[in-house]
N, CA, C and O atoms as a Tinker XYZ file with bonds, in Angstrom:
   384  protein
     1  N     74.186000   85.439000   89.817000    73     2
     2  CA    74.377000   84.761000   89.484000    64     1     3
     3  C     75.912000   83.790000   89.381000    63     2     4     5
     4  O     76.649000   84.080000   88.438000    81     3
     5  N     76.248000   82.963000   90.084000    73     3     6
     6  CA    77.643000   82.133000   90.358000    64     5     7
     7  C     77.782000   81.087000   89.627000    63     6     8     9
     8  O     77.066000   80.118000   89.879000    81     7
     9  N     78.593000   81.034000   88.703000    73     7    10
    10  CA    78.908000   79.406000   87.938000    64     9    11
    11  C     80.191000   79.111000   88.119000    63    10    12    13
    12  O     80.944000   80.077000   88.239000    81    11
    13  N     80.833000   77.620000   88.195000    73    11    14
    14  CA    81.936000   77.869000   87.759000    64    13    15
    15  C     82.473000   76.375000   87.412000    63    14    16    17
    16  O     83.529000   75.778000   87.621000    81    15
    17  N     80.869000   75.961000   86.595000    73    15    18
    18  CA    81.906000   74.997000   85.447000    64    17    19
    19  C     80.604000   75.265000   83.967000    63    18    20    21
    20  O     80.143000   74.358000   83.276000    81    19
    21  N     80.316000   76.606000   83.853000    73    19    22
    22  CA    79.431000   77.050000   82.549000    64    21    23
    23  C     80.182000   77.183000   81.450000    63    22    24    25
    24  O     81.213000   77.843000   81.321000    81    23
    25  N     79.378000   76.248000   80.332000    73    23    26
    26  CA    80.339000   76.312000   79.263000    64    25    27
    27  C     80.091000   77.935000   78.456000    63    26    28    29
    28  O     80.912000   78.303000   77.616000    81    27
    29  N     79.099000   78.658000   78.756000    73    27    30
    30  CA    78.752000   79.968000   77.965000    64    29    31
    31  C     79.807000   80.614000   79.260000    63    30    32    33
    32  O     80.459000   81.260000   78.441000    81    31
    33  N     79.987000   80.704000   79.610000    73    31    34
    34  CA    80.874000   82.038000   80.739000    64    33    35
    35  C     82.437000   81.313000   80.648000    63    34    36    37
    36  O     83.212000   82.261000   80.778000    81    35
    37  N     83.164000   80.167000   80.496000    73    35    38
    38  CA    84.079000   80.144000   80.226000    64    37    39
    39  C     85.128000   80.925000   80.006000    63    38    40    41
    40  O     85.027000   81.306000   78.840000    81    39
    41  N     86.318000   81.479000   80.618000    73    39    42
    42  CA    86.952000   81.978000   80.412000    64    41    43
    43  C     86.585000   83.623000   79.815000    63    42    44    45
    44  O     87.309000   84.353000   79.138000    81    43
    45  N     85.207000   83.877000   80.339000    73    43    46
    46  CA    84.530000   85.249000   79.803000    64    45    47
    47  C     84.777000   86.019000   80.835000    63    46    48    49
    48  O     84.785000   85.602000   81.993000    81    47
    49  N     85.009000   87.259000   80.481000    73    47    50
    50  CA    84.402000   88.169000   81.659000    64    49    51
    51  C     84.599000   89.860000   81.328000    63    50    52    53
    52  O     85.682000   90.141000   80.813000    81    51
    53  N     83.785000   90.839000   81.543000    73    51    54
    54  CA    84.022000   92.357000   80.676000    64    53    55
    55  C     82.830000   92.454000   80.938000    63    54    56    57
    56  O     82.246000   91.602000   81.609000    81    55
    57  N     82.129000   93.743000   80.348000    73    55    58
    58  CA    81.085000   94.050000   80.232000    64    57    59
    59  C     80.156000   93.943000   78.806000    63    58    60    61
    60  O     80.492000   94.015000   77.624000    81    59
    61  N     79.108000   93.782000   79.322000    73    59    62
    62  CA    78.068000   93.526000   77.779000    64    61    63
    63  C     77.261000   94.979000   77.831000    63    62    64    65
    64  O     76.424000   95.334000   78.661000    81    63
    65  N     77.759000   95.684000   76.718000    73    63    66
    66  CA    77.492000   97.517000   76.835000    64    65    67
    67  C     77.275000   98.131000   78.012000    63    66    68    69
    68  O     78.292000   98.134000   78.706000    81    67
    69  N     76.303000   98.676000   78.526000    73    67    70
    70  CA    75.889000   99.154000   79.984000    64    69    71
    71  C     74.704000   98.394000   80.759000    63    70    72    73
    72  O     73.905000   98.868000   81.567000    81    71
    73  N     74.816000   97.115000   80.294000    73    71    74
    74  CA    73.962000   96.570000   80.973000    64    73    75
    75  C     74.321000   95.048000   82.186000    63    74    76    77
    76  O     73.757000   94.713000   83.228000    81    75
    77  N     75.097000   94.648000   81.684000    73    75    78
    78  CA    75.986000   93.627000   82.600000    64    77    79
    79  C     77.288000   93.289000   82.944000    63    78    80    81
    80  O     78.247000   93.521000   82.208000    81    79
    81  N     77.338000   92.944000   83.640000    73    79    82
    82  CA    79.114000   92.995000   83.880000    64    81    83
    83  C     79.565000   91.439000   84.549000    63    82    84    85
    84  O     79.154000   91.050000   85.641000    81    83
    85  N     80.391000   90.738000   83.752000    73    83    86
    86  CA    80.674000   89.591000   84.143000    64    85    87
    87  C     82.078000   89.198000   84.734000    63    86    88    89
    88  O     83.063000   89.173000   83.995000    81    87
    89  N     82.145000   88.953000   85.802000    73    87    90
    90  CA    83.315000   88.913000   86.394000    64    89    91
    91  C     83.858000   87.217000   87.181000    63    90    92    93
    92  O     83.126000   86.254000   87.410000    81    91
    93  N     85.457000   87.354000   87.459000    73    91    94
    94  CA    85.609000   86.061000   87.613000    64    93    95
    95  C     85.834000   86.412000   89.087000    63    94    96    97
    96  O     85.860000   87.607000   89.381000    81    95
    97  N     86.010000   85.427000   90.107000    73    95    98
    98  CA    86.326000   85.258000   91.383000    64    97    99
    99  C     86.832000   84.049000   90.907000    63    98   100   101
   100  O     86.223000   83.395000   90.060000    81    99
   101  N     88.429000   83.526000   91.622000    73    99   102
   102  CA    88.489000   82.190000   91.301000    64   101   103
   103  C     88.241000   81.245000   90.215000    63   102   104   105
   104  O     88.675000   81.287000   89.064000    81   103
   105  N     87.663000   80.599000   90.628000    73   103   106
   106  CA    87.357000   80.164000   89.677000    64   105   107
   107  C     86.084000   80.184000   88.686000    63   106   108   109
   108  O     85.777000   79.793000   87.561000    81   107
   109  N     85.529000   80.875000   89.779000    73   107   110
   110  CA    83.274000   81.003000   89.663000    64   109   111
   111  C     83.678000   82.370000   88.395000    63   110   112   113
   112  O     84.775000   82.903000   88.228000    81   111
   113  N     82.681000   82.585000   87.827000    73   111   114
   114  CA    81.813000   83.503000   87.325000    64   113   115
   115  C     80.771000   84.035000   87.919000    63   114   116   117
   116  O     79.942000   83.359000   88.528000    81   115
   117  N     80.714000   85.462000   87.778000    73   115   118
   118  CA    79.133000   85.607000   88.526000    64   117   119
   119  C     78.896000   86.739000   87.490000    63   118   120   121
   120  O     79.959000   86.838000   86.877000    81   119
   121  N     78.108000   87.537000   87.061000    73   119   122
   122  CA    76.781000   87.904000   86.297000    64   121   123
   123  C     76.647000   89.209000   87.644000    63   122   124   125
   124  O     76.464000   89.003000   88.844000    81   123
   125  N     76.791000   90.364000   87.027000    73   123   126
   126  CA    75.940000   91.740000   87.802000    64   125   127
   127  C     75.547000   92.886000   87.277000    63   126   128   129
   128  O     76.275000   93.562000   86.550000    81   127
   129  N     74.768000   93.094000   87.491000    73   127   130
   130  CA    74.662000   94.354000   87.113000    64   129   131
   131  C     75.567000   95.619000   86.881000    63   130   132   133
   132  O     76.448000   95.919000   87.687000    81   131
   133  N     75.312000   96.350000   85.741000    73   131   134
   134  CA    76.335000   97.281000   85.735000    64   133   135
   135  C     76.458000   98.294000   86.626000    63   134   136   137
   136  O     75.465000   99.021000   86.604000    81   135
   137  N     77.664000   98.776000   87.753000    73   135   138
   138  CA    77.546000  100.010000   88.492000    64   137   139
   139  C     77.138000  101.152000   88.035000    63   138   140   141
   140  O     77.321000  101.499000   86.868000    81   139
   141  N     76.433000  101.979000   89.069000    73   139   142
   142  CA    76.141000  103.016000   88.699000    64   141   143
   143  C     77.281000  104.050000   89.636000    63   142   144   145
   144  O     76.996000  104.143000   90.830000    81   143
   145  N     78.128000  104.567000   89.313000    73   143   146
   146  CA    78.828000  105.213000   89.481000    64   145   147
   147  C     78.575000  106.899000   89.742000    63   146   148   149
   148  O     79.345000  107.596000   90.402000    81   147
   149  N     77.237000  107.424000   89.028000    73   147   150
   150  CA    77.489000  108.882000   89.217000    64   149   151
   151  C     77.365000  109.793000   90.734000    63   150   152   153
   152  O     77.519000  111.000000   90.919000    81   151
   153  N     77.134000  109.043000   91.398000    73   151   154
   154  CA    76.705000  109.450000   92.932000    64   153   155
   155  C     78.409000  109.324000   93.724000    63   154   156   157
   156  O     78.606000  109.917000   94.785000    81   155
   157  N     79.102000  108.813000   93.312000    73   155   158
   158  CA    80.451000  108.542000   93.713000    64   157   159
   159  C     81.420000  109.340000   93.472000    63   158   160   161
   160  O     82.066000  109.130000   92.445000    81   159
   161  N     81.736000  110.307000   94.216000    73   159   162
   162  CA    82.888000  111.251000   94.705000    64   161   163
   163  C     84.128000  111.091000   94.923000    63   162   164   165
   164  O     84.480000  110.928000   96.091000    81   163
   165  N     85.122000  111.093000   93.856000    73   163   166
   166  CA    86.591000  110.789000   94.102000    64   165   167
   167  C     87.091000  111.602000   95.292000    63   166   168   169
   168  O     86.260000  112.396000   95.731000    81   167
   169  N     88.279000  111.572000   95.911000    73   167   170
   170  CA    88.288000  111.886000   97.120000    64   169   171
   171  C     89.852000  112.756000   96.437000    63   170   172   173
   172  O     90.486000  112.325000   95.473000    81   171
   173  N     90.190000  113.967000   97.186000    73   171   174
   174  CA    91.712000  115.118000   96.595000    64   173   175
   175  C     92.377000  114.318000   96.092000    63   174   176   177
   176  O     92.578000  114.639000   94.921000    81   175
   177  N     93.075000  112.973000   96.482000    73   175   178
   178  CA    93.959000  112.512000   96.434000    64   177   179
   179  C     93.642000  111.527000   95.357000    63   178   180   181
   180  O     94.279000  111.672000   94.314000    81   179
   181  N     92.746000  110.518000   95.416000    73   179   182
   182  CA    92.156000  109.887000   93.704000    64   181   183
   183  C     92.226000  111.159000   92.723000    63   182   184   185
   184  O     93.054000  111.113000   91.814000    81   183
   185  N     91.613000  112.005000   92.821000    73   183   186
   186  CA    91.766000  113.459000   91.444000    64   185   187
   187  C     92.810000  113.533000   91.715000    63   186   188   189
   188  O     92.932000  114.706000   91.361000    81   187
   189  N     94.289000  113.139000   92.266000    73   187   190
   190  CA    95.375000  113.849000   91.801000    64   189   191
   191  C     95.910000  112.887000   91.640000    63   190   192   193
   192  O     96.951000  113.354000   91.178000    81   191
   193  N     96.101000  111.543000   91.645000    73   191   194
   194  CA    96.241000  110.635000   91.291000    64   193   195
   195  C     95.975000  110.397000   89.687000    63   194   196   197
   196  O     96.766000  110.199000   88.765000    81   195
   197  N     94.767000  110.479000   89.718000    73   195   198
   198  CA    94.356000  110.422000   88.123000    64   197   199
   199  C     95.167000  111.249000   87.250000    63   198   200   201
   200  O     95.974000  110.837000   86.417000    81   199
   201  N     94.802000  112.779000   87.590000    73   199   202
   202  CA    95.458000  113.475000   86.996000    64   201   203
   203  C     97.360000  113.423000   87.101000    63   202   204   205
   204  O     98.077000  114.332000   86.683000    81   203
   205  N     97.628000  112.743000   87.448000    73   203   206
   206  CA    99.461000  111.979000   87.709000    64   205   207
   207  C     99.114000  111.077000   86.365000    63   206   208   209
   208  O     99.850000  111.267000   85.397000    81   207
   209  N     98.008000  110.074000   86.229000    73   207   210
   210  CA    98.449000  109.290000   85.392000    64   209   211
   211  C     97.860000  110.169000   83.649000    63   210   212   213
   212  O     98.483000  110.052000   82.594000    81   211
   213  N     96.712000  110.886000   83.808000    73   211   214
   214  CA    97.025000  111.603000   83.053000    64   213   215
   215  C     98.201000  112.244000   81.924000    63   214   216   217
   216  O     98.234000  112.323000   80.696000    81   215
   217  N     99.182000  112.671000   83.096000    73   215   218
   218  CA    99.612000  113.215000   82.254000    64   217   219
   219  C    100.944000  112.246000   81.796000    63   218   220   221
   220  O    101.867000  112.319000   80.984000    81   219
   221  N    100.580000  111.540000   82.566000    73   219   222
   222  CA   102.171000  110.261000   82.679000    64   221   223
   223  C    101.389000  109.928000   81.260000    63   222   224   225
   224  O    102.221000  110.057000   80.362000    81   223
   225  N    100.397000  109.633000   80.844000    73   223   226
   226  CA    99.824000  108.858000   79.335000    64   225   227
   227  C    100.303000  109.942000   78.142000    63   226   228   229
   228  O    100.740000  109.649000   77.029000    81   227
   229  N    100.065000  111.442000   78.772000    73   227   230
   230  CA   100.536000  112.203000   77.283000    64   229   231
   231  C    102.076000  112.248000   77.381000    63   230   232   233
   232  O    102.514000  112.842000   76.396000    81   231
   233  N    103.023000  111.849000   78.185000    73   231   234
   234  CA   104.054000  111.749000   78.079000    64   233   235
   235  C    104.646000  110.380000   77.399000    63   234   236   237
   236  O    105.380000  110.224000   76.423000    81   235
   237  N    104.110000  109.559000   78.196000    73   235   238
   238  CA   104.388000  108.074000   76.719000    64   237   239
   239  C    104.011000  108.396000   75.273000    63   238   240   241
   240  O    104.600000  107.939000   74.293000    81   239
   241  N    103.015000  109.194000   75.241000    73   239   242
   242  CA   102.045000  109.453000   73.919000    64   241   243
   243  C    103.278000  109.972000   72.803000    63   242   244   245
   244  O    103.669000  109.422000   71.774000    81   243
   245  N    103.787000  111.483000   73.567000    73   243   246
   246  CA   104.809000  111.945000   73.314000    64   245   247
   247  C    106.333000  111.286000   72.591000    63   246   248   249
   248  O    106.933000  111.516000   71.540000    81   247
   249  N    106.573000  110.339000   73.799000    73   247   250
   250  CA   107.632000  109.573000   73.491000    64   249   251
   251  C    107.518000  108.579000   72.504000    63   250   252   253
   252  O    108.466000  108.355000   71.751000    81   251
   253  N    106.218000  107.818000   72.408000    73   251   254
   254  CA   106.401000  106.798000   71.296000    64   253   255
   255  C    106.095000  107.309000   69.606000    63   254   256   257
   256  O    106.144000  106.563000   68.628000    81   255
   257  N    105.739000  108.943000   69.600000    73   255   258
   258  CA   105.595000  109.554000   68.610000    64   257   259
   259  C    106.758000  110.219000   67.737000    63   258   260   261
   260  O    106.662000  110.801000   66.657000    81   259
   261  N    107.930000  109.953000   68.556000    73   259   262
   262  CA   109.046000  110.612000   68.738000    64   261   263
   263  C    109.927000  109.682000   68.729000    63   262   264   265
   264  O    110.357000  109.255000   69.801000    81   263
   265  N    110.506000  109.034000   67.163000    73   263   266
   266  CA   111.375000  107.722000   66.621000    64   265   267
   267  C    112.628000  108.203000   67.666000    63   266   268   269
   268  O    112.693000  107.284000   68.483000    81   267
   269  N    113.274000  108.845000   67.887000    73   267   270
   270  CA   114.611000  109.101000   68.588000    64   269   271
   271  C    114.299000  108.997000   69.512000    63   270   272   273
   272  O    114.830000  107.973000   69.941000    81   271
   273  N    113.367000  109.665000   70.639000    73   271   274
   274  CA   113.044000  109.309000   71.894000    64   273   275
   275  C    112.448000  107.659000   72.280000    63   274   276   277
   276  O    112.449000  107.024000   73.334000    81   275
   277  N    112.045000  107.390000   71.132000    73   275   278
   278  CA   111.760000  105.822000   71.293000    64   277   279
   279  C    112.773000  104.960000   71.188000    63   278   280   281
   280  O    112.656000  103.820000   71.637000    81   279
   281  N    113.642000  105.286000   70.722000    73   279   282
   282  CA   114.908000  104.560000   70.601000    64   281   283
   283  C    115.477000  104.772000   72.022000    63   282   284   285
   284  O    116.115000  104.018000   72.757000    81   283
   285  N    115.110000  105.842000   72.146000    73   283   286
   286  CA   116.432000  106.447000   73.298000    64   285   287
   287  C    115.839000  105.352000   74.709000    63   286   288   289
   288  O    116.488000  104.569000   75.402000    81   287
   289  N    114.460000  105.683000   74.740000    73   287   290
   290  CA   113.881000  104.854000   76.122000    64   289   291
   291  C    114.053000  103.141000   75.756000    63   290   292   293
   292  O    114.315000  102.317000   76.633000    81   291
   293  N    113.860000  102.798000   74.341000    73   291   294
   294  CA   113.928000  101.398000   73.758000    64   293   295
   295  C    115.376000  100.530000   74.540000    63   294   296   297
   296  O    115.496000   99.363000   74.915000    81   295
   297  N    116.330000  101.701000   74.561000    73   295   298
   298  CA   117.655000  101.464000   74.502000    64   297   299
   299  C    117.772000  101.340000   76.529000    63   298   300   301
   300  O    118.371000  100.315000   76.854000    81   299
   301  N    117.391000  102.039000   77.513000    73   299   302
   302  CA   117.690000  101.773000   78.460000    64   301   303
   303  C    116.324000  100.744000   79.663000    63   302   304   305
   304  O    116.211000  100.462000   80.856000    81   303
   305  N    115.476000  100.499000   78.226000    73   303   306
   306  CA   114.345000  100.018000   79.021000    64   305   307
   307  C    114.834000   98.633000   79.386000    63   306   308   309
   308  O    115.452000   98.134000   78.446000    81   307
   309  N    114.734000   97.639000   80.746000    73   307   310
   310  CA   115.102000   96.688000   81.450000    64   309   311
   311  C    114.462000   95.451000   80.728000    63   310   312   313
   312  O    113.331000   95.643000   80.281000    81   311
   313  N    114.949000   94.361000   80.571000    73   311   314
   314  CA   114.148000   93.143000   79.492000    64   313   315
   315  C    113.264000   92.983000   79.728000    63   314   316   317
   316  O    112.469000   92.790000   78.809000    81   315
   317  N    112.806000   92.952000   81.060000    73   315   318
   318  CA   111.455000   92.259000   81.845000    64   317   319
   319  C    110.347000   93.674000   81.479000    63   318   320   321
   320  O    109.235000   93.476000   81.969000    81   319
   321  N    110.456000   94.931000   80.775000    73   319   322
   322  CA   109.960000   95.493000   80.402000    64   321   323
   323  C    108.875000   95.469000   79.035000    63   322   324   325
   324  O    109.260000   95.950000   77.969000    81   323
   325  N    107.790000   94.998000   79.139000    73   323   326
   326  CA   106.385000   95.030000   77.710000    64   325   327
   327  C    106.719000   96.152000   76.779000    63   326   328   329
   328  O    107.148000   95.899000   75.653000    81   327
   329  N    106.571000   97.188000   77.127000    73   327   330
   330  CA   106.906000   98.031000   75.717000    64   329   331
   331  C    107.511000   99.351000   76.414000    63   330   332   333
   332  O    107.619000   99.578000   77.619000    81   331
   333  N    107.857000  100.115000   75.375000    73   331   334
   334  CA   108.019000  102.080000   75.361000    64   333   335
   335  C    107.307000  102.435000   75.764000    63   334   336   337
   336  O    107.710000  103.250000   76.594000    81   335
   337  N    105.606000  102.339000   75.743000    73   335   338
   338  CA   104.950000  103.086000   75.800000    64   337   339
   339  C    104.971000  102.841000   77.690000    63   338   340   341
   340  O    105.330000  103.691000   78.504000    81   339
   341  N    104.501000  101.513000   77.980000    73   339   342
   342  CA   104.306000  101.276000   79.740000    64   341   343
   343  C    105.739000  101.770000   79.913000    63   342   344   345
   344  O    105.967000  102.799000   80.549000    81   343
   345  N    106.292000  101.354000   79.591000    73   343   346
   346  CA   107.923000  101.885000   80.313000    64   345   347
   347  C    108.136000  102.922000   80.718000    63   346   348   349
   348  O    108.759000  103.177000   81.748000    81   347
   349  N    107.570000  103.803000   79.848000    73   347   350
   350  CA   107.378000  105.688000   80.082000    64   349   351
   351  C    106.667000  105.826000   80.997000    63   350   352   353
   352  O    106.952000  106.476000   82.003000    81   351
   353  N    105.725000  105.292000   80.812000    73   351   354
   354  CA   104.680000  105.834000   81.799000    64   353   355
   355  C    105.183000  105.695000   83.726000    63   354   356   357
   356  O    105.150000  106.325000   84.784000    81   355
   357  N    105.625000  104.358000   83.103000    73   355   358
   358  CA   106.510000  104.094000   84.917000    64   357   359
   359  C    107.586000  104.834000   85.367000    63   358   360   361
   360  O    108.089000  104.890000   86.489000    81   359
   361  N    107.842000  105.343000   84.429000    73   359   362
   362  CA   109.324000  106.153000   84.565000    64   361   363
   363  C    108.828000  107.690000   84.859000    63   362   364   365
   364  O    109.545000  108.525000   85.411000    81   363
   365  N    107.446000  107.941000   84.390000    73   363   366
   366  CA   107.071000  109.004000   84.680000    64   365   367
   367  C    106.825000  109.087000   86.179000    63   366   368   369
   368  O    107.525000  109.604000   87.049000    81   367
   369  N    105.519000  108.373000   86.280000    73   367   370
   370  CA   105.062000  108.343000   87.958000    64   369   371
   371  C    106.197000  108.126000   88.524000    63   370   372   373
   372  O    106.352000  108.727000   89.587000    81   371
   373  N    107.033000  107.480000   88.182000    73   371   374
   374  CA   108.044000  107.272000   89.597000    64   373   375
   375  C    108.490000  108.671000   89.590000    63   374   376   377
   376  O    108.353000  109.258000   90.663000    81   375
   377  N    108.993000  109.331000   88.612000    73   375   378
   378  CA   110.067000  110.587000   88.776000    64   377   379
   379  C    109.082000  111.989000   89.346000    63   378   380   381
   380  O    109.476000  113.113000   89.657000    81   379
   381  N    108.232000  111.648000   89.341000    73   379   382
   382  CA   106.873000  113.462000   89.521000    64   381   383
   383  C    106.383000  113.012000   90.581000    63   382   384
   384  O    105.511000  113.645000   91.176000    81   383
């Protein structure tokens, strides 16, 4: 089902439980069945990328829990950076 001017779906996206997903394509909203990913096997490259990202998250959590490191990162952040956490993840992903 697609709709471009429904009052119920205006500005709505995301999932409702594990039943349906509301997606936005341009100005239209689409309601679909929740995807069954049980038979999808990630490639070796995808597993490697996911593992690297998981390591980056652990690293960023360590940074934001340590006040001294957090301030050090905050002082090195570019003005356009959103948060110390996101900046730490970006730095980890770029360096490793």
